[in-house]
Every structure is written in structure tokens, then in C-alpha cells.
N, C-alpha and C positions, 0 to 999 in steps of 0.2 A: 525380527527387531521391534524392539516397540517404538510407537508414535514420540516424538519430542516436540519442545517448543522451539522456535527459532524466531529469528528476529533479522531483520534488513534495515539499512538506513537508506533511504531514497535523495536521487539527487534533485535537487531545487530546480527542476523544470515542469513543464506542462503535462507531459504524459512521456512515458519512460517503460521499456520492459526490464524484468528483475528474473532471475533464472530461480526458481524453487525445485525441490525434487515432486517428480509428478505425480497427481494427485492431494497436492498441499492444499489444506484448508483454511482460507485467510480469517483471521480470527479479528484483526482492530490495526488501528491504526491511531499516532496519538505523538505527541511531542517528546522527545526523550534527550536532555542536552540541547536544548534551543536548535534542534534536528527533527524531522518528519520521519518516522519509522512502520515500520508495518511487522505485525505479528503473526507466525501461522505454525501449525500442528501439521508435521509431515512424516513419513518414514523415510529419514537420511540418506536409508542407502537406495531409493528409484533413482533411476537418471534424472538431469535436471531439464525442466522443458521452461521457454517463455512465458509470462502472464505479461499482460497490460495494464498500468494503474494510471491513473489521471489525476495531478494537483492542480484545485481550484480555487481559488483566493475568493474571500467574500467581495462580493459586488461584478468577479469578473466573469464573462462570457462563460458558459459551463458547456459540456461537449454533448455534442446531439445525442452522443450514447454513452452518457454520463455511466451506467451500469451499477455495480452493487456498493451502497455506501460503507466504509469500512471504518470509519472515523474522520475526529474534527481533530487539528492542533493548531496550539495555539503558541507562537514562538514571541518573542519580546517582551514578556509581561501581558501577554493579550494582546499585541498593540497589529501583530498576522494574523490572521484565522486561514487556516486551512484544510480542506476536507478533501478525502481520499477519499478516489472511486474505482474499484477493480472493473476495467472495460472486460466485459463476456463476448469473446469470438464465436460467430456462427461457423 
């Protein structure tokens, strides 16, 4: 099966897990319709696995293990800026 691009809307919380197909490649994070979203490339037939994401507002403490930066979402006309990281597990 060919790879496809998928999107998930994130919850407004500091750290969360989302379920994505195994081997998914996180591409980017940004706002869409006043929500923080992530896009990833995957084989949708692969079994699902959890991925841990952190959302950090500008000026707020970042987690010790920020991980790989995915992008910034500007909400409410740029009044709120959120930076999204994928936290890699060992």
C-alpha cells in the first residue's frame, strides 16, 4: 500500500500521546481552524503505536526532554504561540 499523509488535531494539553501507524514520519505541526494539528506520512495499514508530543507556549518552561521540533502554531490571530515537539523515547 502506498504511503499517505494524515493529520491529527491535538488536545490543548502540555504532553499527550497520539496513536499513529507504526513507522509514521512526523512532518509538521501548525494551526488549522484555531486548533494545533500535526501531519505525518504513513502506511495506514500498519498497526497503531503511541507517539508522545509536547506543546509548549512561548515563555513557558519546556520539558527537559523537548525532543524533535515539529513546528509552531499561531492561535487567535497570533496572540498565542505554541511550539510542538515529538518526545523520542529510548
